[in-house]
C-alpha positions, 0 to 999 in steps of 0.5 A: 485844359479847359481853355485854349492853352497853346497845347497840342492834343493827340488822340492815340498813344501808338507809334504815330501818336508817341512819335508826334508827341516827342517830335512836338516836344523837341520843338518846345511844344506842350503835348497831351496824349489821350489813349483810350486803353487804360494801360499801354500793353505789349501788343502786335507782332514784328515790324520792319523799320527802314532807314527813312524811319530809323533816321527820324528815331535817331534824331528824336533820341529813340534809337538808343533805347531800341538798338539793344533789342532790335535786329539789324538784318544783312539782307532782304531776300525774295524766294519762290514758294515752290522751290525756295529758289532765290529771286532777288536780294537787297543788301542791308546791314553795313551797306544800308547804313553807308547808303542811307545813313541809317540802319534797317532794323527788325523789331517787335512792335511792343519794343518800339512802343516801349522805346517811344514811351521811355523817351516820352515819359522822360520829357516834361512837355509831354503828358500821357492820359490813359483811359481817355477817349476822344468822342467829339470835336468842335472846329469852330473858330481858331483852334479845336475843342475836343470832348474827352471821356474819362472815368464816365465823365466827358469834359472839354479839352481846348487846344491849338492843334488836335492830332488824330493818331488813333488808328485805322478805325479813328474816331477823329477821322470820322469826326473830321468827315474823312473817308472810312476804312474798308476791308481789303479782302485779305488777311494777315496771318501772324505767328512768332517762333521762339528760337530757344524752343526750337534748338537744333531745328532748321529755321530760316536764316536769322540774319535777314528778311526772307519773303516767300512769294506765290500766286495765292499768298506771300510769307515774310520771316525775320528775326526780332528781340535780339534774334530770340524770336522769328516773326512770321506774317503771311498774307492770303485772301480771306472771307468777309471780316468784322471790324476788329483786330485779331482772331485765332486762325485756322492753320488748315486754311493757311496750309490750303492757301499754300498748297504746292509750296516747298516742304520747308515753307509748310514745315515752318507754318506747322512749327509756328503752332497757333496763328492769329489772323488780322483783317487788312483794312485800307483808308483811301489816300484822297480823303482830307487829312487836315482842317485849317482850324487846327486838326490833322490825321497821321498814320493809319488814321489818315491812310492805312495801307496794306503791308506790301511795302512794309512801310506802315510804321515808317509812314506813321513816323514820317507823318509825325515828324513832318507835322511837328516840323511844319508847325514849327516852320510856320509859327503862328500860322497853323493853316499854312503849316497844315497845307504844307504838311498835307501836300508833302505827305499826300505826294509821298503816301501816294508814291509809297502806296503805288510801290506797295500795289506793285509789290503785291502784283509782282509777289502774287504773279503766276505763270509767264508773268512770274517767269518774267518777274524772276528774270527781271529781278535777277538781271537787276542785281543787288546793287541796282535793287538797292538803288531802286529804293533810294527814293524810299529809304533816303527820304529826308524832311528838310529836303522835302520842305525845300521842294515847296 
């Protein structure tokens, strides 16, 4: 692509980028995905996919590839770390599918990427180029010309629309003069326990998402890979962190943050063996996400958020589908489509981010505030707590477009 060919170029072959490629191709557009890595390796850990995400994946033909290895938990439970007493429970399983018309799943990130790749590579309208880094962009006139470096050489790639789906340290976000991400001061500690390696040892229930809350940390445990592994993620305060992903974590520091917790919690941390720490970065939602010439940021590149609402992957999937739908809805008027996209997504992301901030406050409460939290959640009951999530899990792009 050395001249404007009507194509769409996407930087990043992660969840956001591959979903966007599939969504654009479903509307008949030609797409090229540029991925800086030379291979699409299995990276990351577990993620939760709520119905607002799986509904889109089903429509795009991805869900059948994912279901055989995903887990459909029966509930989300919140428990106190000191006693493991149940504070609240939200029914999932069949109840989630009846209520939100799509399943709630827990999966390994690599399995989701594999499912997306399976669909993308079968589509003749999608090309995936690995070992290719987007280094610059020219937004002059109509369309965008990217500078793409591959095999030590840099060449121009012209397109109608350039999509930055290249993560929290996005090159395209920097080129578009949007705000940079910042370290939140929190660490995510991740570990995986293989259930066949711990046969006969008590593990948390493998049919639900369990969130353990305390003043200085929270811990989330849920099954992945057809129940053959238990994914663990804990969030604590952390020291200043470099701009990089994972490092080997000192388990003693994690145990120190969990002082006063139930022996069951501490035993689980010890059982997991090696933990990996990931500094949690955030990108402010008030920066620009689009350029009328033909440029848009999606996923973490636009609005990386802390994991307190478990919506990072879901928001990336929603972004991708919304962008493709808007471009199709306003054919020939990219500027109008991008205005609609940014308006819809900013409103949604602000609301989801606020829910995450509230969850963080509630989960890390202590003293009288924690007592009030426990009483309020107990009084709501499972059905009312599920109803509180209708706005989140019941989201649908066509309904949102109708509000414009």
